[in-house]
PAZAPA-4460 file (N, C-alpha, C; in steps of 0.05 Angstrom, whole numbers, plus 32768, in hexadecimal, padded with zeros to 4 digits):
% residues 323
    n_x    n_y    n_z   ca_x   ca_y   ca_z    c_x    c_y    c_z   seq   type   mol
   735A   776B   80F8   734F   7751   80F3   735D   7743   80DB     1      M     A
   7362   7729   80DF   7370   771A   80CA   735C   7711   80B5     2      D     A
   7363   7714   809B   7351   770D   8086   734B   76EF   8086     3      L     A
   735F   76DF   808C   735A   76C2   808D   7346   76BB   80A3     4      H     A
   7347   76C8   80BA   7334   76C3   80CF   7318   76CC   80C7     5      H     A
   7316   76E2   80B8   72FC   76EB   80AE   72F0   76D6   809B     6      L     A
   7302   76CB   808B   72F8   76B6   8078   72ED   769E   8087     7      R     A
   72FB   7696   809C   72F1   767F   80AC   72D5   7685   80B8     8      L     A
   72D2   769E   80C1   72B8   76A6   80CC   72A2   76A4   80B6     9      L     A
   72A9   76AD   809F   7295   76AC   8089   728F   768F   8082    10      R     A
   72A4   767E   8081   72A0   7662   807A   728E   7654   808F    11      E     A
   7292   765B   80A8   7282   7650   80BD   7264   7657   80B9    12      L     A
   7260   7670   80B2   7244   7678   80AC   7238   766A   8095    13      G     A
   7248   7665   8080   723E   7657   8068   723C   7639   806B    14      D     A
   724F   762D   8079   7250   7610   807B   7242   7604   8094    15      R     A
   7240   7614   80A9   7230   760B   80BF   723E   75FC   80D5    16      G     A
   7257   75F3   80D1   7265   75E5   80E7   7283   75E8   80E4    17      S     A
   7290   75E4   80FB   72AD   75E5   80FB   72B9   75CF   80EA    18      L     A
   72AD   75B7   80EB   72B8   75A1   80DC   72B6   75A6   80BE    19      A     A
   72A0   75B2   80B5   729E   75B8   8098   72B2   75CE   8090    20      A     A
   72B6   75E1   80A1   72CA   75F6   809B   72E6   75EA   8099    21      V     A
   72EC   75D8   80AD   7306   75CC   80AE   730C   75BC   8094    22      A     A
   72F7   75AC   808B   72FB   759C   8073   72FF   75AF   805B    23      R     A
   72F0   75C4   8059   72F3   75D6   8042   730E   75E5   8042    24      A     A
   7318   75EB   8059   7331   75FA   805B   734A   75E9   805F    25      M     A
   7345   75CE   8061   735B   75BB   8063   736C   75BF   807C    26      H     A
   735E   75C6   8092   736B   75C8   80AC   735A   75B9   80C0    27      I     A
   7363   75B7   80D9   7354   75A8   80EE   733E   75B9   80FA    28      T     A
   7329   75AD   8104   7314   75BD   8112   7320   75CD   8129    29      P     A
   7334   75C2   8138   733F   75D1   814E   734E   75EA   8144    30      S     A
   735A   75E8   812C   7367   7600   8121   7353   7615   8119    31      A     A
   733C   760C   810E   7327   761F   8108   731D   762D   8121    32      V     A
   7319   761D   8136   730F   7628   814F   7323   763C   815B    33      S     A
   733C   7635   815A   7351   7646   8165   7352   7661   8157    34      Q     A
   7350   7660   813C   7351   7679   812C   7338   768A   8130    35      Q     A
   7322   767E   8134   730A   768D   8139   730B   769A   8155    36      L     A
   7318   768D   8168   731C   7699   8182   732E   76B2   8180    37      R     A
   7342   76AF   816F   7354   76C6   816A   7345   76DE   815E    38      S     A
   7332   76D8   814B   7322   76ED   8140   7310   76F9   8155    39      L     A
   7305   76E8   8167   72F3   76F2   817B   7300   7706   818E    40      Q     A
   731A   7702   8193   7329   7715   81A5   732A   7731   8199    41      R     A
   7326   7734   817F   7327   774E   8173   730C   775B   8171    42      S     A
   72F7   774D   8179   72DC   7758   8178   72D1   775E   8193    43      A     A
   72C0   7772   8195   72B5   777B   81AE   729C   776B   81B7    44      R     A
   7290   775C   81A5   7278   774C   81AB   727C   7730   81A1    45      V     A
   726E   771C   81AB   7271   7701   81A2   726A   76FE   8184    46      P     A
   727A   76EE   8177   7276   76E9   815A   726A   76CE   8155    47      L     A
   726D   76BC   8168   7261   76A1   8166   7254   769A   8180    48      T     A
   7243   7685   817E   7236   767B   8197   722F   765D   8192    49      E     A
   722B   764F   81A8   7224   7633   81A7   7206   762F   81A5    50      R     A
   71FE   761F   8192   71E2   7616   8191   71E2   75F8   8190    51      R     A
   71DF   75ED   81A7   71E2   75D0   81AA   7200   75C9   81A7    52      G     A
   7206   75B8   8194   7221   75B0   818F   722E   75C0   8179    53      R     A
   721F   75D1   816D   7229   75E0   8156   7231   75FD   815E    54      R     A
   7246   7606   8151   724F   7622   8154   7244   7632   813D    55      L     A
   7235   7647   8143   7228   7657   812E   722F   7675   8132    56      V     A
   722A   7685   811E   7230   76A1   8120   721A   76B0   812F    57      L     A
   7222   76C4   813E   7210   76D7   814A   7208   76EC   8134    58      T     A
   71F6   76FE   813C   71EF   7714   812A   7208   7724   8122    59      E     A
   7219   7729   8136   7231   7738   8131   7244   7728   811F    60      A     A
   7245   770E   8123   7256   76FC   8113   724C   76FC   80F6    61      G     A
   7231   76FB   80F2   7227   76FC   80D7   722D   7716   80C9    62      R     A
   722C   772C   80D8   7232   7746   80CD   7250   7748   80C5    63      A     A
   7261   773D   80D6   727E   773D   80CF   7284   772A   80B8    64      L     A
   7276   7713   80B6   727A   7701   80A0   7272   770E   8086    65      A     A
   725C   771E   8086   7254   772C   806E   7268   7741   8066    66      A     A
   7273   774F   807B   7288   7762   8075   72A1   7754   806A    67      A     A
   72A7   773C   8074   72BE   772D   806A   72BB   7728   804C    68      A     A
   72A2   7723   8042   729E   771F   8026   72A6   7738   8016    69      V     A
   729E   774F   8021   72A5   7768   8014   72C3   776D   8014    70      E     A
   72D0   7767   802A   72ED   776A   802C   72FB   7758   8018    71      V     A
   72F3   773E   8017   72FF   772B   8004   72FB   7734   7FE7    72      S     A
   72E3   773E   7FE1   72DD   7747   7FC6   72EE   775F   7FBF    73      T     A
   72F1   7772   7FD2   7302   778A   7FCD   731F   7782   7FC8    74      A     A
   7329   776F   7FD9   7345   7767   7FD6   7349   7758   7FBB    75      L     A
   7336   7748   7FB4   7338   773A   7F9A   7338   774F   7F83    76      D     A
   7327   7763   7F85   7326   7778   7F71   7340   7787   7F70    77      R     A
   734C   778D   7F88   7365   779B   7F89   737C   778A   7F7C    78      A     A
   737B   7770   7F82   738F   775E   7F77   738E   775D   7F59    79      G     A
   7375   775C   7F4F   7372   775C   7F31   737B   7776   7F25    80      R     A
   7377   778C   7F33   7380   77A6   7F29   739E   77A7   7F27    81      A     A
   73AB   779D   7F3C   73C9   779C   7F3C   73D3   778A   7F26    82      V     A
   73C6   7773   7F22   73CF   7761   7F0D   73CC   776E   7EF2    83      D     A
   73B6   777C   7EEE   73B1   778A   7ED4   73C6   779F   7ED0    84      A     A
   73CE   77AE   7EE5   73E2   77C2   7EE3   73FD   77B6   7EDD    85      Y     A
   7404   77A0   7EEA   741E   7793   7EE5   7420   7787   7ECA    86      L     A
   7409   777D   7EBF   740A   7770   7EA5   7404   7782   7E8E    87      D     A
   73FD   779B   7E94   73F6   77AD   7E7E   740F   77B6   7E6F    88      D     A
   7412   77AF   7E56   742A   77B6   7E47   742B   77D3   7E3F    89      P     A
   7415   77E2   7E43   7414   77FE   7E3A   7417   7811   7E51    90      A     A
   741D   7808   7E69   7422   781A   7E80   743B   782A   7E7B    91      T     A
   743A   7845   7E7E   7452   7855   7E7A   7469   784D   7E8C    92      P     A
   7482   784F   7E82   749A   7848   7E91   74AC   7860   7E92    93      V     A
   74B5   7867   7EAA   74C7   787E   7EAD   74E4   7875   7EAE    94      T     A
   74F5   7882   7E9E   7511   787B   7E9C   7522   7894   7EA1    95      V     A
   7535   7891   7EB3   7548   78A7   7EB8   7564   789E   7EB0    96      A     A
   7575   78B0   7EA7   7590   78A9   7E9E   75A2   78C1   7EA1    97      A     A
   75BC   78BC   7EA6   75D0   78D1   7EA5   75D2   78DA   7E88    98      F     A
   75DD   78F2   7E83   75DA   78FF   7E69   75E4   78EF   7E51    99      H     A
   75FC   78E4   7E52   7606   78D6   7E3A   75F6   78BD   7E34   100      S     A
   75EC   78B0   7E49   75DA   7898   7E45   75C0   78A1   7E39   101      A     A
   75B5   78B8   7E42   759D   78C2   7E37   75A0   78C9   7E19   102      G     A
   75B6   78D6   7E12   75BB   78DC   7DF6   75BC   78C3   7DE5   103      V     A
   75C8   78AE   7DF0   75CC   7896   7DE0   75B3   7884   7DDF   104      T     A
   75A4   7882   7DF5   758F   786E   7DF7   7573   7879   7DF4   105      Y     A
   756E   7892   7DFC   7553   789B   7DFC   7546   789B   7DE0   106      F     A
   7555   78A5   7DCC   754B   78A7   7DB1   7543   788B   7DA6   107      G     A
   7556   7878   7DA6   754F   785D   7D9C   7538   7850   7DAC   108      P     A
   7537   7856   7DC6   7522   784A   7DD7   7507   7856   7DCF   109      L     A
   7505   7870   7DCB   74EC   787C   7DC4   74E2   7876   7DA8   110      L     A
   74F5   786F   7D96   74EE   786A   7D7B   74E6   784C   7D76   111      S     A
   74E9   783C   7D8A   74E2   781F   7D88   74C4   781B   7D87   112      R     A
   74BB   780A   7D74   749F   7803   7D73   7498   77EE   7D88   113      D     A
   7480   77EF   7D91   7476   77DA   7DA3   747C   77DD   7DC0   114      G     A
   7489   77F2   7DC7   748F   77F7   7DE4   7479   7807   7DF1   115      L     A
   7476   7805   7E0B   7464   7817   7E1A   746E   7833   7E19   116      P     A
   745D   7847   7E20   7467   7863   7E21   747F   7865   7E34   117      P     A
   7494   7873   7E2C   74AC   7877   7E3C   74AE   7894   7E43   118      V     A
   74B2   789A   7E5D   74B6   78B5   7E66   74D3   78B9   7E6F   119      R     A
   74E2   78CA   7E61   74FF   78CC   7E65   7506   78E4   7E76   120      C     A
   751C   78E0   7E86   7526   78F6   7E97   7544   78F4   7E98   121      S     A
   7552   790A   7E95   756F   790A   7E98   7576   7912   7EB5   122      D     A
   758B   7905   7EC0   7592   7909   7EDC   75B1   790B   7EDE   123      Q     A
   75BB   7922   7EE7   75D7   7926   7EEB   75DC   7925   7F09   124      D     A
   75E3   790D   7F13   75E6   7909   7F30   7601   78FA   7F35   125      V     A
   760C   78FD   7F4D   7623   78ED   7F54   761B   78CF   7F55   126      P     A
   762F   78BE   7F55   762A   78A1   7F55   7618   7899   7F6C   127      Q     A
   761E   78A5   7F83   760E   789E   7F9B   75F1   78A7   7F99   128      A     A
   75EB   78B8   7F86   75D0   78C2   7F84   75BE   78B2   7F72   129      G     A
   75C9   789F   7F62   75B9   788F   7F50   75A4   787D   7F5E   130      F     A
   75AB   786F   7F73   7597   785D   7F80   757E   786C   7F89   131      P     A
   7581   7885   7F92   7569   7894   7F9B   7555   789A   7F84   132      A     A
   755F   7899   7F6B   754E   78A0   7F55   7538   788B   7F4F   133      L     A
   753D   7872   7F5A   7529   785D   7F54   750E   7863   7F63   134      I     A
   750E   7875   7F76   74F5   787C   7F83   74E3   788B   7F71   135      A     A
   74EE   7899   7F5C   74DE   78A9   7F4B   74DD   78A0   7F2E   136      D     A
   74EE   788C   7F27   74F0   7882   7F0C   74EF   7863   7F0C   137      H     A
   74E2   7858   7EF8   74E1   783B   7EF6   74FC   782F   7EF0   138      D     A
   750B   783A   7EDD   7525   7830   7ED5   7539   7848   7ED6   139      L     A
   7550   7843   7EE2   7565   7858   7EE4   757F   784E   7ED8   140      V     A
   7588   785B   7EC3   75A2   7854   7EB7   75B8   7862   7EC7   141      L     A
   75C9   7852   7ED3   75DE   785D   7EE4   75F9   7853   7EDB   142      A     A
   760E   7860   7EE3   7629   7857   7EDB   763C   7858   7EF2   143      H     A
   7650   7847   7EF2   7664   7846   7F07   767D   7839   7EFC   144      R     A
   7694   7840   7F09   76AD   7832   7F03   76AD   7817   7F12   145      L     A
   76BD   7804   7F07   76BC   77E9   7F11   76C2   77E6   7F2F   146      A     A
   76D5   77F7   7F39   76DD   77F4   7F54   76CF   7807   7F67   147      H     A
   76BB   7814   7F5D   76AA   7825   7F6F   7697   7813   7F7F   148      S     A
   768B   781C   7F94   7679   780B   7FA4   7662   7801   7F93   149      P     A
   765A   77E8   7F96   7643   77DE   7F86   762A   77EB   7F8E   150      P     A
   7616   77E9   7F7D   75FC   77F4   7F83   75F0   77E5   7F9B   151      W     A
   75E1   77F1   7FAD   75D7   77E4   7FC5   75C2   77CE   7FBE   152      P     A
   75CA   77B5   7FC1   75B9   779F   7FB9   75A0   779C   7FCB   153      A     A
   75A0   77A8   7FE3   7589   77A5   7FF5   7573   77B9   7FED   154      D     A
   7579   77CC   7FDC   7565   77E0   7FD5   755B   77DF   7FB8   155      R     A
   756A   77D2   7FA7   7563   77D3   7F8B   756D   77BB   7F7C   156      L     A
   7564   77B8   7F63   756D   77A3   7F51   757E   77B0   7F3C   157      T     A
   7595   77A4   7F37   75A8   77AF   7F23   75A8   779D   7F0B   158      T     A
   75A4   77A8   7EF3   75A6   7799   7EDA   75BD   77A4   7ECA   159      V     A
   75D3   7796   7EC7   75EA   77A0   7EB8   75E1   77A5   7E9B   160      P     A
   75E9   77BC   7E90   75E2   77C3   7E75   75F9   77BF   7E62   161      L     A
   7610   77CC   7E69   7627   77CA   7E57   7640   77D4   7E66   162      I     A
   7657   77C9   7E5E   7670   77D5   7E67   767B   77E6   7E51   163      H     A
   7681   77FF   7E58   7689   7812   7E44   76A6   781C   7E48   164      E     A
   76B7   7818   7E34   76D3   7822   7E37   76D4   7840   7E35   165      P     A
   76E8   784C   7E42   76ED   7868   7E40   7708   786C   7E32   166      L     A
   7709   7880   7E20   7721   7884   7E10   772B   78A0   7E12   167      Y     A
   7745   78A3   7E0B   7751   78BE   7E09   7748   78CA   7DEF   168      V     A
   773D   78E3   7DF0   7734   78F1   7DD8   7748   7907   7DD1   169      A     A
   774D   7909   7DB7   7760   791D   7DAE   7758   7926   7D92   170      M     A
   7762   793E   7D89   775C   7946   7D6D   7768   7933   7D59   171      P     A
   775B   7930   7D42   7765   791D   7D2E   7781   7924   7D25   172      A     A
   7789   793D   7D26   77A4   7944   7D1E   77B9   7944   7D34   173      G     A
   77B2   793A   7D4C   77C4   793A   7D63   77DC   7928   7D5E   174      H     A
   77F2   792E   7D6B   780B   791F   7D67   7808   7901   7D70   175      R     A
   77F5   78FC   7D82   77F1   78E1   7D8B   77DC   78D1   7D7B   176      L     A
   77CE   78DF   7D69   77B8   78D2   7D5B   77C0   78BB   7D49   177      A     A
   77D9   78BA   7D42   77E3   78A5   7D30   77E7   788B   7D3F   178      S     A
   77E8   788C   7D5A   77EC   7874   7D6A   77D1   7865   7D6D   179      K     A
   77D3   784A   7D6E   77BA   783A   7D72   77B3   7839   7D8F   180      S     A
   77C6   783D   7DA1   77C0   783E   7DBE   77D5   7850   7DCB   181      S     A
   77CF   7859   7DE3   77E0   786C   7DF0   77E9   7861   7E0B   182      L     A
   77FD   786F   7E17   7806   7869   7E32   7802   7881   7E43   183      T     A
   7804   787D   7E5D   7801   7894   7E6F   7817   78A8   7E6B   184      T     A
   782F   789F   7E63   7845   78B1   7E5D   783F   78C3   7E45   185      D     A
   7830   78B7   7E32   7829   78C6   7E1A   7817   78DE   7E20   186      D     A
   7804   78D9   7E32   77EF   78ED   7E36   77F4   78FF   7E4E   187      V     A
   7806   78F8   7E60   7809   7907   7E79   7814   7923   7E73   188      A     A
   7822   7927   7E5D   782E   7941   7E57   781A   7954   7E49   189      V     A
   7802   794A   7E43   77EF   795A   7E34   77DC   796A   7E46   190      E     A
   77D1   7981   7E3D   77BC   798E   7E4C   77A2   797D   7E4B   191      P     A
   7792   797F   7E60   777B   796D   7E62   7761   797C   7E68   192      W     A
   774B   7970   7E5E   7730   7978   7E66   7727   7963   7E7A   193      I     A
   771F   796C   7E92   7718   7959   7EA7   76FC   7960   7EB1   194      C     A
   76EF   794C   7EBE   76D5   7951   7ECA   76D9   7963   7EE3   195      V     A
   76C3   796D   7EEE   76C5   797D   7F06   76CF   796C   7F1D   196      H     A
   76DA   797A   7F31   76E6   796D   7F48   76D1   795C   7F56   197      E     A
   76D9   7944   7F5E   76C7   7932   7F6C   76BA   791E   7F5B   198      G     A
   76BB   7921   7F40   76AF   790D   7F2E   76C5   78F9   7F26   199      F     A
   76BD   78E0   7F22   76D0   78CA   7F21   76E5   78CB   7F0A   200      P     A
   76DE   78D7   7EF3   76F2   78D8   7EDE   770B   78E8   7EE6   201      L     A
   7708   78F9   7EFA   771F   7907   7F04   7734   78F3   7F0E   202      E     A
   772A   78DC   7F18   773C   78C7   7F22   774D   78BB   7F0C   203      G     A
   7743   78BB   7EF3   7753   78B1   7EDC   776C   78C3   7ED9   204      V     A
   7768   78DD   7EDA   777F   78EF   7ED7   7792   78ED   7EEE   205      L     A
   7787   78E8   7F06   7798   78E4   7F1D   77A9   78CB   7F19   206      T     A
   779D   78B6   7F0E   77AC   789D   7F09   77C1   78A1   7EF3   207      A     A
   77BA   78B1   7EDE   77CD   78B7   7EC9   77E6   78C6   7ED5   208      I     A
   77E0   78D9   7EE6   77F5   78E9   7EF2   7807   78D7   7F03   209      A     A
   77FB   78C5   7F12   780A   78B3   7F24   781B   78A0   7F13   210      A     A
   7810   7895   7EFD   781F   7883   7EED   7836   7890   7EDE   211      A     A
   7832   78AA   7ED6   7846   78B8   7EC8   785A   78C6   7EDA   212      A     A
   7854   78C8   7EF3   7866   78D5   7F06   7867   78F3   7F03   213      G     A
   7851   78FF   7EF9   7851   791C   7EF6   7834   7926   7EF7   214      R     A
   782E   793F   7EFF   7813   7949   7F00   7808   794D   7EE4   215      P     A
   77EE   794A   7EE1   77E0   794F   7EC8   77D5   796B   7EC7   216      V     A
   77D8   7978   7EB1   77D0   7994   7EAE   77B2   7994   7EA5   217      D     A
   77A1   799B   7EB8   7784   799D   7EB3   777D   79BA   7EAC   218      I     A
   7774   79BE   7E93   776F   79DA   7E8A   7751   79E0   7E88   219      V     A
   7740   79CB   7E87   7723   79CF   7E85   7715   79BB   7E97   220      H     A
   76FF   79C4   7EA3   76EE   79B3   7EB4   76D2   79B1   7EA8   221      R     A
   76CC   799A   7E9C   76B3   7997   7E8D   76A8   797B   7E92   222      V     A
   768E   7978   7E99   7682   795E   7E9D   7675   7953   7E83   223      N     A
   7668   7964   7E74   7659   795C   7E5C   766B   7953   7E45   224      E     A
   7667   793A   7E3C   7679   792F   7E28   7678   793D   7E0E   225      F     A
   7661   7947   7E05   7660   7955   7DEC   7671   796F   7DED   226      T     A
   7671   797C   7E04   7682   7994   7E07   769F   798C   7E08   227      V     A
   76A6   7976   7E15   76C1   796C   7E16   76CB   7967   7DF9   228      V     A
   76BA   7959   7DE9   76C2   7953   7DCE   76C7   796C   7DBE   229      A     A
   76B6   7981   7DC2   76BA   799A   7DB3   76D4   79A7   7DBA   230      A     A
   76DB   79A7   7DD4   76F4   79B3   7DDD   770C   79A4   7DD2   231      I     A
   770A   7989   7DD3   771F   7978   7DC8   7723   797E   7DAB   232      V     A
   770D   797F   7D9B   770F   7984   7D7E   771C   799F   7D78   233      A     A
   7718   79B2   7D8A   7723   79CD   7D87   7740   79CF   7D90   234      A     A
   774C   79B8   7D99   7767   79B8   7DA2   776B   79C1   7DBF   235      G     A
   7756   79C1   7DCE   7758   79CB   7DEA   7763   79B8   7DFE   236      G     A
   776A   799F   7DF6   7776   798C   7E08   776C   7970   7E03   237      G     A
   7776   795D   7E11   776C   7941   7E0F   7755   793E   7E22   238      L     A
   7744   792B   7E1D   772D   7925   7E2E   7728   7907   7E30   239      G     A
   7715   78FF   7E40   770C   78E4   7E42   76F0   78E2   7E37   240      L     A
   76EB   78D0   7E25   76D0   78CC   7E19   76C9   78AE   7E1A   241      L     A
   76AF   78A8   7E1E   76A7   788C   7E1E   76A5   7882   7E02   242      P     A
   76A8   7867   7DFF   76A9   785B   7DE5   768E   7858   7DD8   243      G     A
   7678   7856   7DE8   765E   784F   7DDC   7649   7866   7DDE   244      Y     A
   764B   7877   7DF3   7636   788A   7DF8   763F   78A7   7DF3   245      T     A
   7653   78AB   7DE3   765B   78C7   7DDC   765C   78C9   7DBD   246      S     A
   7658   78E1   7DB4   7658   78E6   7D97   766C   78FC   7D92   247      R     A
   7686   78F5   7D91   769A   790B   7D8F   7699   7918   7D73   248      P     A
   76A4   792F   7D73   76A8   793E   7D5A   76B7   792D   7D46   249      D     A
   76B1   792F   7D2C   76C0   791F   7D18   76DE   7924   7D19   250      P     A
   76E6   793B   7D23   7702   7941   7D25   7710   7935   7D3E   251      G     A
   7702   7925   7D4D   770D   7919   7D66   7711   78FB   7D62   252      V     A
   7728   78F1   7D6B   772E   78D5   7D6A   7731   78CA   7D87   253      V     A
   772B   78B1   7D8A   772C   78A4   7DA5   7742   788F   7DA5   254      L     A
   7751   788E   7DBA   7766   787A   7DBD   7766   786E   7DDA   255      R     A
   776A   7854   7DDC   776B   7848   7DF7   7785   784D   7E05   256      P     A
   7785   784C   7E1F   779D   784D   7E2F   77A6   7830   7E33   257      L     A
   77BC   7828   7E27   77C5   780C   7E29   77CD   7804   7E45   258      A     A
   77D9   7816   7E54   77E3   780F   7E6F   77D0   7817   7E85   259      D     A
   77B9   7823   7E7E   77A6   782C   7E92   778A   782B   7E86   260      L     A
   7780   7813   7E7F   7765   7812   7E73   7750   781A   7E87   261      P     A
   773C   7829   7E7D   7727   7833   7E8E   770C   782F   7E81   262      V     A
   76F7   782E   7E91   76DC   782B   7E86   76C8   782D   7E9C   263      G     A
   76AF   782A   7E95   7699   782D   7EA9   7684   7818   7EA3   264      R     A
   7675   7810   7EB8   765E   77FF   7EB5   7645   7811   7EB4   265      H     A
   7634   780B   7EA1   761A   7818   7E9F   7605   7803   7EA7   266      I     A
   75F6   7809   7EBC   75E2   77F7   7EC7   75C7   7803   7EC8   267      D     A
   75B2   77F2   7EC9   7597   77FC   7ECE   758F   77F5   7EEA   268      V     A
   7587   7809   7EF9   757E   7805   7F15   7560   7807   7F16   269      L     A
   7554   77F6   7F27   7537   77F7   7F2A   752F   77EA   7F45   270      T     A
   7517   77F0   7F4E   750D   77E2   7F65   7505   77C5   7F5D   271      R     A
   750A   77B2   7F6E   7503   7796   7F66   74E6   7792   7F5D   272      P     A
   74D4   779F   7F6B   74B8   779B   7F64   74B0   77A8   7F4A   273      E     A
   74C0   77BB   7F41   74B9   77C9   7F28   74BC   77B6   7F10   274      T     A
   74CE   77A2   7F12   74D2   778F   7EFC   74BB   777C   7EF9   275      L     A
   74A7   777C   7F0B   748F   776C   7F08   747D   7777   7EF2   276      H     A
   7482   7790   7EEA   7471   779C   7ED6   747A   7794   7EBA   277      R     A
   7468   778B   7EAA   746E   7782   7E8F   747A   7799   7E7E   278      A     A
   746F   77B1   7E81   7478   77C8   7E72   7495   77CF   7E79   279      A     A
   749C   77CE   7E92   74B8   77D4   7E9B   74CB   77BF   7E8F   280      V     A
   74C3   77A6   7E90   74D5   7791   7E85   74D9   7795   7E67   281      R     A
   74C4   779D   7E59   74C7   77A2   7E3C   74DA   77B8   7E36   282      A     A
   74D9   77CE   7E46   74EB   77E4   7E42   7508   77DC   7E49   283      V     A
   750B   77CD   7E5F   7525   77C4   7E67   7532   77B2   7E52   284      L     A
   7522   77A0   7E46   752D   778F   7E31   7536   77A0   7E19   285      D     A
   7526   77B5   7E13   752E   77C6   7DFC   7548   77D5   7E02   286      A     A
   754B   77DE   7E1B   7564   77EC   7E23   757C   77DA   7E20   287      L     A
   7578   77C1   7E28   758F   77AE   7E26   7596   77A9   7E09   288      R     A
   7582   77A7   7DF8   7588   77A3   7DDB   7595   77BB   7DCF   289      E     A
   758C   77D3   7DD6   7598   77EC   7DCB   75B5   77EE   7DD5   290      I     A
   75B9   77E8   7DEF   75D4   77EA   7DF9   75E7   77D7   7DEC   291      A     A
   75DE   77BE   7DE8   75EE   77AA   7DDA   75F5   77B3   7DBE   292      A     A
   75E2   77BF   7DB0   75E7   77C8   7D95   75FB   77E0   7D95   293      A     A
   75F9   77F1   7DAA   760B   7808   7DAA   7628   7800   7DAF   294      S     A
   762C   77E9   7DBC   7647   77DF   7DC1   7652   77CC   7DAC   295      G     A
   7641   77C3   7D9A   7649   77AF   7D86   765D   77BB   7D72   296      A     A
   7673   77AD   7D6F   7686   77B6   7D5A   7694   77D0   7D61   297      G     A
   7694   77D8   7D7A   76A2   77F1   7D82   76C0   77EF   7D7C   298      E     A
   76CA   7802   7D6E   76E7   7803   7D67   76F3   781D   7D6E   299      S     A
   770D   781E   7D70   771B   7836   7D78   7730   783C   7D62   300      V     A
   7731   7855   7D5A   7745   785D   7D47   773B   785E   7D2B   301      G     A
   7749   786C   7D1A   7741   786F   7CFE   7748   7857   7CED   302      A     A
   775F   784B   7CF2   7768   7835   7CE1   7769   781A   7CEF   303      E     A
   776F   781A   7D09   7775   7800   7D15   775D   77F0   7D1C   304      D     A
   7746   77FD   7D22   772E   77EF   7D2A   7731   77DE   7D43   305      G     A
   7742   77E7   7D55   7747   77D7   7D6D   772F   77D6   7D7F   306      E     A
   7728   77BE   7D87   7710   77BA   7D97   7713   77C7   7DB3   307      Q     A
   76FD   77D4   7DBC   76FF   77E3   7DD5   76F4   77D4   7DED   308      G     A
   76FA   77BB   7DF1   76F1   77AD   7E08   7705   77B0   7E1E   309      E     A
   7702   77C4   7E30   7716   77CB   7E44   770B   77C4   7E5F   310      L     A
   771D   77C1   7E72   7715   77BA   7E8D   7719   77D3   7E9F   311      V     A
   7705   77D9   7EAF   7708   77F0   7EC1   771E   77EA   7ED5   312      V     A
   7730   77FD   7ED8   7747   77F8   7EEA   774A   780E   7EFF   313      A     A
   7736   7820   7F01   7739   7836   7F14   7727   7833   7F2C   314      L     A
   772D   7842   7F40   771E   7840   7F59   7704   784F   7F58   315      G     A
   76F7   7850   7F6F   76DC   785B   7F71   76DC   7879   7F71   316      A     A
   76C5   7884   7F6A   76BF   78A0   7F6D   76A2   78A3   7F6D   317      G     A
   7699   78BB   7F73   767C   78C0   7F73   7674   78CA   7F57   318      C     A
   766B   78B8   7F47   7667   78BE   7F2A   7650   78D1   7F27   319      G     A
   7652   78E2   7F13   763D   78F4   7F0C   7639   78F3   7EEE   320      G     A
   762F   7907   7EE2   7628   7907   7EC6   7640   7901   7EB5   321      E     A
   763E   78EC   7EA5   7651   78E5   7E91   766C   78DF   7E9B   322      D     A
   766F   78D4   7EB2   7689   78CB   7EBB   7689   78AD   7EBE   323      E     A
***
């Protein structure tokens, strides 16, 4: 049964005529009659009857009209409950992030005053796995290279957070550390720490090898950036580290690749309807402010202070933790 049809039945019982119902509902009497006939087709007994020139409710019609009041009241109560939920600034918000984003953003987010309760979760998934996380989390911090497939617009809303440059990491005493920027020829001859096979940063080393015309010597396979930084500091090889969301060892310096600049986009993924919640919007605004602050004044190198605004130049891969 259609709720609007039930309302017309109730109005007929209260107002006493089709003409009065039509005036109140701003439709024609014939439209009222037509919709009541449609309601009648869903009932097993007559709901209205003629008494002279007037159409009135039968006993069954009066019972259904009374039930319509209860239905309307319940729906109004449900609507008010939804509105209260959407407008409640204290409703907990669940946030998932890949590891390096979690390290960078979770602490500042949780320490902010005035935010609703935030429930954090770290997620180490391939790039293709991030959209599925919005089923279990209000906000999902995801990352991708510029030329990888875009997030599916038909399933989620994407809020760009920040573009993060990626740099070559080396020990402070390395022979290349005195340079303000590097070339693929500079780094192709060095041993490397690379992500596990199938993760997108592996494509950076493939591109370096292609540009230099020689294979790159990969001696370690590590995804976690803090571990990469520790191996780099110990002289175990060169690595790739992000400019904003990594905290390398003090003995590690970062340098851009002048002829092969690389970086990644960090985005927030969510279901469109989730953004109707005031608490979610407050947390999202806080994340954007924290991300903007993390990228402000980013510089590379000990002396040069060269700004790290780089453009992603590599192809797609299935991104996972910290790539």
